[in-house]
N, C-alpha and C positions, 0 to 999 in steps of 0.2 A: 401467428406463423406456424407452419407445420414443422414436424420434427426434422424433415429433410432440409427445410429452409434454415432452421436454426443451426444444424450441423454444417451446412454450406457456409453460413456466416462465420462460424467458429473457425472453419478451415481457412477462410479468406484472411481473418485477423491473424491467425497463427502464421500463415504464409507471409503476410506483410511484416510481421514481427521478425521473421528470419532474415528479411532483407534490410533491416536496420543496420547501421554501421556498428562495428565492434564496440565503440564507446557507449552505445545506448541500448543495444539489444538485450543485454543481461538484465537491465533494470525493468524493461517492459516484460520480459519473461518471468521475472520474479513476481511482479505485481499481478500478472495474469495467472500465476500459479502453474507455470509450464515447466518448472524445474523440480527435480526430486530433492536436490541438495537443500533447498530452502522451502520445502513444502510444509506450510503451516495453515491452519484453518482461517486465520485472519490476516488482513493486509499488513497490520502493524507487526505481527509476528514475523511475516516474511521479510519485511524491510529491516527489522532489527537483526534478523539472522544474517542478511546480506551486509549490513553495517559492521557487524562483528567480524565477518569473514574478510572484508576488504580493509578494515581499520578506519572506516569513515565515520564522521559524525552523522547522527540521524537526519539532521536537516540537509546534509549533503545528499543523502539517499533520496529524500523527498524532492529536492531540486532536480536531481538527475532523472527521477521518475517522471516529473512534469515535462521535462524536455523530451524524454523518450516517447511519451504519449502524444505530444505535439507533433513529433516526427512521424509517429505511427498514423496519426490522423491524416497527415499529408500523404503518406504512402497509400493508405486505403482509398482516399478520395481521388488520387491520381491514377489508381489502377495498378494492380500487381498481376503477374502471370496467372495466379490462382483465381483472381477476381475478374479478369478480362477473358471472355470466351475466345476471342481471336488473338492468340498469342503473338501473331506477326505484327500486331499494332504496337507492341511494347519493344522499345529499342534500348539496348544497353549503350552507355557512352563509349565512344571509341577510345583507343589508347591516347591519341592526340588530345581529345577533349578532356580526358582525365588529367593529363599533364598540364593543360591550361588552367584547370580548376585548382590543381595543386600549387602552381606558381602564384595564382591569385591569393590563395590562402597564406602562403609565406609572405607575399608582399603586404597583405593586410596585417599580419602578425607583427612584422618588423616596421610597419608604417613606411615602407619603401615604395616609391612610385616614380615614374619618369619625371625628370626635372626636379625631383625631391632632393633634400640634402640630409645626409646622415653623417654625424660627427662622432668620431671614436676618440675617447680620452683613455690612453693606456698608462698603466703604472710605470713609474720611473725609478731607476736605481738611485739610492742616496749618493750624494756627491762623493763622500768618502769611500764608497764601494765601486765607483765607476773606473773603467780603464782610462788611460790618459787620452786616447783618441776619441773619447766622448766629448771632449772640450772643443768648442768652435775655434779656439786658438791653435789647436794642434794641426800640424801640417798634413796629417792623415785623418782628419776629422770625419767621423761617421755619425750622422745624426741618430740613427737607430741604436747606437751603442749604449745610450742612456736609458733605452726602453727596457722595462721588465715584461714578463709574459709575452715575449715575442711570438712564440708558437700560437698563442691565442689570437694575437693581433693579425697575423697572416691568415689564420683559419677564418676569422670573421670577415676580413676584407675579401677573401676569395669567395666565401659563401654568399656575401651580399652582391658581389658582381654577377654571380650565377642567378640570383633571384631577380635582380632588376639592373641590367647592364646600363640603363640610361640614367640611373640615379648618381648623384655626386657624393662620393665617400671620401672624407678627409680624416687624417689622424693627427693627434696631438699628444704631447706629454702634459700632465696637469699644470706644470708651470707655464705652458704656452697657451693654455685655453682660457679665453675671456669672452666667449661668444654666448648668445642666448637665443639665437634664431633658427636653430636646426629643427627639422621635422622629427628626427630621431637622434637621441644622444645615447651612445653605448659606452659605458664605463667599464673598463677591463682591469681586473686586479683589485684585491681587497684594500681596506683602509690603511694598513701599515705603510704601503708604498704608493698609495693613490689618494692625494688630497681631495680630489673631486668626489671620490667615494665617501670620504669622511663627511662631506657637506650634506649628504643625503641620509646619513645614519640616524639623525633624530626622527626621521619619518618611518623608520623600519622597526619591525617588532623583534629585532635581534641585535646582537653586537658580537664582536670578536674580543676576547679577553687578551690584552696585550702582554707579551712576554719578551724577554731579551732576544736580540738577533741570534738565530740559530736554534731557537726553540719554537714549538708549535704555538699558534694563537688559536685556542679552541673556540668553537661557535657556541654562543649562549642564547637560547630561546626561552625566556622566562615562562611562557604559557605551557610548556611541556612539563610532564611530571618528572622526567629526567632531562633537565634542560641543557646539559653540557656535553658536547660531542667534539671529537678531534680525529685526526688521521689515525689509520691503523698501520702498525709496523710489525714486521716479522721478528722472531727472536734474534735474527742476525741484523736487525735494523734496516731491512729493506722496506721501502714504502709499498704497501699493498692497496690501501684505499684512502681516498680523501673525500671531502664533502664538496659537491657542486651546488652553489647557491645562486639562483637566478631570480632577480626581482624586477618587477615592472611597476613604474609609477607614471601616471598621466597628469601632466600639468594643465592648468586652466587654459593657457595660451595655445594648447594643442600639441606641444612637444611630448613625445613618448620617450621615457627614460628606461633603459635596460641596464641593470647592474650585474655584472658577471664576477662572482667572487668565489673564494675557496679558502681553506686554511693554508694551502700551499698552491704552487703553480699547477699541479695536477688537477685540483678541483676547479680552478679557473678555466682551464681548457675543457674540462668535462662540462661545465655550464654552457660553454659555447656550442659544444657538439650536441647537446640535447635537442637543439632546434636548428642546427646547421650541419647535418651529417647524413644525407641520403634518406632511404626509405624509413629507417627507424625514426628520424626526425619528423617525418610526415605523420607517423602514428603518434608520436609525442605531442605534436602540435594539435592534432585532433583531440587528443585526450584533454589537454589543458583548455582548449577552446570550449569543449563540452562542459568542463567543470566550472570555469570562471567567466566565460564569455569575454567581454572587453574590460572587465574590472581589473584593478590593480591586484597583483599577487606576489607571493614569495614562495618559491619552490626549492626544496632541498632534496638532493638525491646523492647516492653514493657514486663515486667514479673509481674504477679499478685500474691498476697498472698491470698489464699482462704481457710479459715478454717485451717490455719497453713500449707497448702500445697503450693508448688511452681508451678504455672500454667504458661506455656509458650504458645505462639501463634502458630498457623498453618500458615506458610507463604504462602501456596498455597491458603488459604482462604482469608486472609486479607493483605498479603504482609508485609514487614518490615516497620518500621518508616523511616529509612534511609538506603540506600545502596550506597556505593561508591566503585570505583574500579580504578586500575591503571595497566599498563603493562610496563615492562622494566624500572622500577623505575621512571617513569614519575609522575607528580603530580596526586593526586587522583581526579577523576571526579565524579560528582553526577549523579547516575543512577535513584534512586527512592527517592522521598521526600513525605512521608505521615505524616510528623511530626505534621501537623496541627490537627491530630486526637488525639494527646496525651494530657492528662489533665494537665501534669506537666510542661507546657511551662512557663518560667519565663521571665517577661519583663526586669528584672535586677536581678543581684545576690546580 
């Protein structure tokens, strides 16, 4: 090849790299030595530099790089504006087409499809803590009066209705739920007040350390170097941050189980908002899909309370605190560990 041909090929590859999605572009640029920040003479050096910067395990970087180059190959073979002489032949998707693709992504993530069934099991307030009208025998009986994490329940049901209006969504308290045939099972609220969540704990690489009512139940992840984390409080005892813990387990029968947990109700709502809250959720969904595909995972992120509002992170900007995954029911492996940035790390419980 002539020098001009080589330079033309380099420009085509660089142009195709720029057109990759935000979740993959950086990995291709680092491998191709197109960034100054991670400029090293060897591929190993560049990948280790990126791993240190993002707080990822080395194997996570290699996995992401493989996916980036698969996407890059498709981009080059399908033709980019730099690679195709007649640019009018290349058509960007319309806004309506983008919305259709996004809706399909959310439906696939939540395993929600027309005529599908999604069951929600929401935490319930202990009997001794419930108001009198939570009893069916009360003249002013209100079924939802026994439900805890009501904000999250409403948020999830509303979000699922927007994703797939034709799916059937039902809600239960743990004491009411005895079914096993749902396409998707969404468990809202941590183990203290949700017996269904407790049933899945043996499958998970973490647990909540139980404390008396009125005290925090910190999250314990034994695989971390600093394994205990809890909510963050101001000196005036105002809640500033909680942990949002979202776990996905896939059963052999095909049911997909999502567990939405937190140390407090703030974290539970934050877990729901990670993937059911507008454009930010779309970016978060792409991030997680790029990282774990369809494998089981556990994602931990901080959720902040700002002026009474629940504010969740953009995973494409800062990444999760912790991301773990497994395949074929093997033990969970640690992919991402940014836990050192969290202010609520506890030396002991």
